[in-house]
N, C-alpha and C positions, 0 to 999 in steps of 0.2 A: 487522587493528586487533586482532583477540582473544589470537591463535594467535601468531601472526609482531611482533603490536609489542605481546604484553605486559602487554598486562588482563586475561585471566582470573592472571596472577601476581599482580598489582595486587590484580582483588579476591582472592583467595586470604589475600596480607598479611597488608589487612585485612580477614579473616575476618567476607567474605562468604557467605552461603549459598549460591550461582552454581545454579540450576534445569537453566535454559541461556541461550544465549543468541548472538543471530544476525543477519545482516544480511538484511532487509527486503527482496525481491523486487518485488513490486507494492506498489499504492496510493494513497487520499492524497496520507498521512505523509510517499513518497521525498523526497530520501533516509532511513535510516533505519536505523538497529541496534533487537536486541529485547534487555532485561533479564530473567528473570521470576528472583526473588532472593528472599529470602523473611525474615521479621523480627521479635521480639515481638511490637512497638509501633512504633508513627509517631518516639519520639523516636528508637527505635532506630538505625534507615530514615533518618533523616533527619541524626545522628551518622556514618552508615555512608556516607550518599551523599555530606553534605557533608566528611567525610574524603576521600571516593575525588575528588574535584571540586578543590579545592585541592591533591592531595596533586602536588607536583614531579613524578614519574616520568609519569602519565600529565597535565601543562598541558607538557612536551618531546614527550611522542607525539602530540599534539592540533596541534600546531604544524608535525607535520611536512606535507609540501607533498603527500600519495600520501594521507593523511588528512584533510586542508581540501575541505570543502564533505560532513561524509564523515554526518552530521548537519543537520536542515532546521529544527527542534524538538526542545522537551523532549517526549510525552504520561502522564501516570501516570495509570493505569489498578492501582487496591486495591481487592484477594483479601481477603474470610477466610472460614475455614474452615465446613466445615460439621462440623457432631454426629458426623459418621459418620467427617470428614476422619485420618488421619496423623499433623495434625499439629500 
């Protein structure tokens, strides 16, 4: 879904700052995908993810049979940079 499906290309077109993305291979929230993205603030986060969820390419991708049931739920963990962080 990330590469062959075009999600990374879509993230780039929507100006996401994607640090990494991965398919989770173990844990209680499976099946799920993991994205580590950075944003200046919560409004920027909400705007970018809203645009991603509403984008026609993403809707078409998520409707494909090979990607059905890829994600069981959404878990958000917000991190804040420390004083010594580069961000």
